[in-house]
Backbone as a ProteinNet text record, in pm:
[ID]
protein_1_A
[PRIMARY]
MPDISNTSRTPWRPRCRSRRRGFTLIEIMIVVALLGIIAALVVPSLTKYISGASDAVARTNVQATKRAVVMYYQQNGFYPPAITPDLFMHNKLPVMPTGYAMLYDPITGIVDFTTP
[TERTIARY]
2077.7	2104.6	2147.1	2046.3	2109.5	2273.4	2358.5	2447.4	2375.4	2406.1	2404.3	2536.8	2641.3	2764.7	2833.4	2719.1	2706.6	2638.4	2575.6	2438.3	2493.7	2540.3	2540.4	2415.4	2485.2	2396.6	2524.3	2410.2	2470.2	2409.7	2493.3	2481	2376.5	2281	2150.6	2198.8	2113.3	2104.8	1978.5	1918.3	1740.8	1784.6	1655.8	1626.6	1649.8	1733.6	1730.3	1647.5	1599.4	1505.4	1547.5	1454.5	1509	1486.2	1400.2	1365.3	1412.6	1397.5	1420.3	1275.2	1207.1	1091.2	1087.4	1227.6	1169.3	1305.4	1355.4	1453.3	1503.3	1651.9	1735.7	1750.6	1684.7	1764.2	1853	1978.6	2076.2	2049.8	1966.6	1877.1	1787.7	1726.2	1627.4	1703.1	1813.8	1891.3	1954.5	1993.5	2090.1	1997.8	1854.9	1756.9	1761.4	1716.5	1628.5	1755.4	1880.5	1967.2	2047.1	2013.2	2005	1889.1	1790.7	1701.4	1709.1	1742.9	1774	1843.1	2017.9	2109.3	2058.7	1915.6	1887.9	1734.3	1687.1	1678.5	1748	1822.8	1916.9	2023.4	1995.4	2047.8	1933.3	1785.7	1734.9	1646.1	1601.3	1481.6	1576.4	1690.8	1729.8	1763.9	1754.3	1726.7	1559.3	1516.2	1393.9	1265.9	1375.4	1368.4	1357.5	1527.9	1536.8	1448	1372.1	1276.3	1130.4	1076	978.8	994.3	1129.9	1089.7	1089.5	1221.6	1207.3	1021.3	955.8	862.1	805.8	773.7	728.7	750.6	871.3	936.5	848.2	861.3	806.7	653.4	536.4	421.6	403.6	496.1	475.1	496.3	587.9	596.8	537	456	347.7	273.9	198.6	84.3	131.3	266.5	295.3	298.1	288.3	272.1	154.7	42.3	-100.8	-163.7	-92.9	-126.3	-68.8	28.1	66.8	-29.9	-21.5	-140.4	-261.8	-333	-456.5	-396.2	-340.7	-338.3	-298.8	-226.7	-200.8	-309.7	-405	-536.8	-618.2	-604.9	-702.9	-664.9	-547.1	-498.4	-509	-554.1	-539.4	-686.2	-811.8	-953.6	-977.5	-897.2	-968	-842.2	-722.1	-668.8	-571.9	-588.9	-542.9	-526.6	-451	-397.6	-494.3	-526.7	-651.8	-597.3	-713.7	-630.8	-576.8	-671.4	-594.4	-600.5	-578.1	-590.3	-650.6	-761	-952.1	-953.4	-1015.1	-1087.4	-1134.3	-1234.2	-1255.5	-1167.1	-1060.4	-963.7	-948.3	-955.7	-954.2	-1075.7	-1008.6	-1133.8	-1151.5	-1270.4	-1358.4	-1334.8	-1289.6	-1296.5	-1198.7	-1132.5	-1057.6	-922.3	-858.8	-701.2	-621.4	-474.8	-391.9	-406.5	-351	-302.3	-129.2	-89.8	76.6	59.5	212.1	252.7	264.1	269	310.7	456.3	424.1	550.8	591.1	544.4	501.6	465.8	462.8	387.8	375.7	256.8	292.2	276.2	358.1	309.6	254.6	205.4	166.6	171.4	188.5	226	116.1	50.6	-175.5	-75.9	34.5	73	115.7	201.7	332.9	243.2	138.5	113.7	227.1	338.6	461	444.2	403.9	383.8	480.3	465.9	606.6	548.7	677.5	683.8	852.6	758	917.1	876.5	1017.2	999.8	1097.4	1036.6	1053	1193.3
10681.2	10576.7	10505.1	10426.6	10344.1	10281	10276.6	10192.7	10046.9	9973.8	9825.4	9738.6	9797.5	9724.4	9769.6	9825.9	9798.4	9702.5	9622.6	9553.7	9412.8	9365.4	9217.7	9134.7	9055.9	8985.9	8823.7	8733	8563.9	8497.4	8407.8	8298.6	8237.7	8190.4	8098	7973.3	7917.7	7835.5	7811.3	7680.8	7641.5	7623	7654.8	7710.5	7583.8	7638.9	7519.7	7499.8	7387	7351.1	7372.9	7432.7	7432.6	7305.2	7233.6	7112.2	6980.2	6867.1	6793	6693.3	6605.6	6599.1	6470.7	6421.5	6240.6	6192.2	6015.1	6025.9	6014.2	5943.4	5953.2	5814.4	5774	5623.8	5555.2	5625	5567.9	5482.8	5609.1	5565.8	5434.4	5452.3	5322.6	5172.1	5220.1	5087.6	5044.7	5136.2	5105.7	5037.4	5039	5021.2	4851.1	4837.2	4747.2	4613.8	4686	4607.6	4522.9	4617.6	4549.3	4473.3	4463.8	4387	4286.8	4258.9	4134.5	4074.1	4134.3	4155.9	4008	4090.7	4080.5	3940.4	3936.4	3807.4	3737.6	3738.6	3540.2	3555.4	3622.1	3560.9	3518	3507.9	3511	3358	3362.9	3284.8	3111.3	3059	2931.1	2894.6	3020.8	2954.7	2922.8	3038.1	2962.4	2855.7	2849	2723.4	2576.7	2615	2511	2522.3	2602.4	2619.3	2529.7	2594.9	2530.5	2327.6	2312.6	2133.1	2098.8	2153.7	2136.5	2066.2	2155.5	2243.2	2100.8	2059.4	1926.1	1787.9	1791.8	1680.7	1633.9	1766	1759.6	1704.1	1789.5	1763	1563.5	1515.7	1425.6	1341.4	1344.9	1241.4	1251.2	1356.7	1372.8	1306.8	1314.9	1205.7	1031.6	1041.3	883.1	877	929.9	892.8	880.2	983.2	949.4	847	835.6	691.7	618.5	575.2	405.5	452	516.6	497	450.1	501.2	447.5	296.2	272.1	136.6	19.3	72.6	35.7	37.7	132.2	85.3	-18.7	-33.1	-100.7	-183.8	-246.2	-418.2	-433.4	-344.6	-357.7	-404	-325.1	-342.6	-498.2	-543.2	-643	-739.5	-735.5	-837.4	-850.2	-787	-788.8	-685.1	-656.8	-513	-483.3	-358.1	-319.9	-327	-409	-413.7	-288.2	-189.8	-23.4	37.2	146.1	290.9	345.8	357	368.6	549.2	650.7	772.2	643.8	557.5	521.1	524.8	506.1	459.4	551.9	687.6	807.4	885.8	1005.7	1065.1	1159.8	1202.2	1273.7	1214.4	1099.1	1005.1	1105.4	1148.3	1251.2	1170.1	1125.7	1065.1	1188.1	1144.9	1315.5	1317.3	1420.6	1448.6	1481.7	1411	1385	1551.9	1552.4	1737.2	1660.2	1759.8	1718.7	1689	1548.6	1447.2	1337.1	1348.8	1259.9	1155	1032.7	913	853.4	753	686.7	577.8	478.8	362	204.2	131.9	39.2	-31.6	-143.2	-328.8	-362.8	-444.5	-428.2	-620.6	-674.2	-797.7	-759.2	-675.6	-656.8	-492.1	-447.7	-328.9	-195.2	-177.2	-93	46.3	103.7	235.5	377.9	388.3	468.5	595.1	600.8	764.3	776.7	791.7	778.8	945.1	1034.4	1107	1198.3	1297.8	1322.2	1387.5
-4518	-4498.8	-4395.6	-4332.8	-4221.9	-4218.7	-4134.4	-4067	-4049.4	-4151.1	-4087.4	-4093.1	-4126.7	-4044.4	-3895.5	-3825.8	-3687.4	-3606.2	-3668	-3620.7	-3615.8	-3515.6	-3487.4	-3503.8	-3579.2	-3594.1	-3606.5	-3539	-3509	-3636.1	-3673.9	-3800.2	-3764.1	-3818.5	-3848.4	-3775.8	-3659.1	-3596.4	-3499.6	-3559.8	-3518.9	-3368.8	-3344.2	-3172.7	-3060.6	-2989	-2838.4	-2779.2	-2773.3	-2671.7	-2517.9	-2452.5	-2307	-2223.5	-2290.8	-2192.4	-2302.1	-2259.8	-2327.8	-2333.9	-2429.9	-2462.8	-2462.1	-2433.8	-2467.9	-2531.3	-2476.9	-2544	-2716.7	-2630.5	-2779.9	-2851.1	-2968.1	-2977	-2901.9	-2900.6	-2824.9	-2695.4	-2638.3	-2481	-2473.9	-2597.9	-2577.3	-2611.4	-2709.2	-2723	-2633.7	-2579.7	-2457.5	-2335.9	-2327.9	-2233.8	-2266	-2408.2	-2462.3	-2485.3	-2479.3	-2464.3	-2300	-2224.3	-2103.2	-2014.8	-2100.2	-2066	-2143.4	-2235	-2309	-2219.5	-2198.9	-2105.2	-1940.8	-1900.3	-1785.4	-1799.1	-1931.8	-1972.8	-1971.1	-2022.2	-2073.5	-1978.3	-1808.8	-1674.3	-1597.4	-1629.7	-1558.2	-1638.5	-1777.9	-1805.4	-1813	-1766.6	-1761.9	-1568.1	-1486.3	-1387	-1337.3	-1460.7	-1385.8	-1497.1	-1547.4	-1611.5	-1550.7	-1454.4	-1406.1	-1256.5	-1240.9	-1113.6	-1180.3	-1287.8	-1376.2	-1328.2	-1396.5	-1399.2	-1297.4	-1160.5	-1020.2	-973.7	-1008.5	-943.9	-1016.9	-1148.8	-1278.5	-1154.2	-1135.4	-1045.7	-942.1	-838.7	-707.3	-708.8	-801.7	-861.1	-871.7	-958	-1025.7	-919.9	-859.5	-726.3	-621.9	-592.7	-505.6	-549.1	-679.6	-742.9	-708.5	-740.4	-744.7	-603.3	-461.2	-326.1	-325.1	-416.1	-314.6	-422.1	-556.4	-621.1	-482.2	-486.1	-381.2	-285.7	-171.6	-77.5	-124.8	-255.5	-247.8	-335.6	-376.8	-391.8	-262.4	-175.6	-57.7	-20.9	-17.4	93.8	50.6	-79.6	-174	-107.3	-140	-105.4	43.9	126.1	293.7	207.1	212.2	248.4	162.7	32.5	-61.4	-56.8	-59.5	-55.1	-150.4	-231.3	-355.4	-433.4	-516.1	-579.6	-661.3	-746.2	-812.3	-974.3	-1091.2	-1158.8	-1268.3	-1199.1	-1281.2	-1172.8	-1274.9	-1180.9	-1221	-1117.7	-1166.8	-1092.7	-1106	-1023.4	-901.3	-889.2	-746.4	-663.5	-717.8	-532.5	-530.3	-549.5	-488.7	-377.4	-344.9	-227.7	-404.8	-386.6	-493.1	-652.1	-670.1	-778.5	-902.6	-861.7	-958.7	-979.7	-1025.6	-1090.1	-1002.5	-999.2	-954.3	-1170.8	-1189.3	-1306.4	-1292.8	-1414.2	-1415.4	-1459.9	-1456.8	-1574.3	-1659.3	-1805.4	-1922.8	-1900.3	-2008.2	-2018.3	-1978.2	-1843.8	-1696.6	-1685.3	-1710.2	-1709.6	-1593.5	-1552	-1456.2	-1475.5	-1431.9	-1423.6	-1363.4	-1385.3	-1283.2	-1289.9	-1210.1	-1234	-1149.6	-1171.4	-1124.1	-1039	-1124.8	-1024.8	-849.7	-890.5	-784.2	-672.6	-733.2	-715.7	-666	-730.3	-758.9	-880.4	-794.6	-875.2	-918.7	-1051.1	-1056.7	-1160.5	-1153.7	-1283.5	-1386.8	-1551.3	-1607.9	-1616.6	-1607	-1603.6	-1802.9	-1844.5	-2013.8	-2007
[MASK]
++++++++++++++++++++++++++++++++++++++++++++++++++++++++++++++++++++++++++++++++++++++++++++++++++++++++++++++++++++

């Protein structure tokens, strides 16, 4: 009968992978948390720039409207009764950003805008 006491047997354990094939849950959670922190820092500054751009568009549109009203006054001797597309080149009214409104007084010819 063979002697089995001399054979060295290691206790059972799962095979170790020589290469990692994916990310662990902890690694993914850390990346998601870092992306959340970065987004929390970036979004407020982007919102500020978007609102500043809307203000700039509104100011530019009001300036264009003021020029159109002045040109109408110079040609006709009175201010236009309303802001209409025929005051502008290509018969297009300036489009105000969402939340902004253009104010016009036909008596004085004053053009202004309101902000949200």
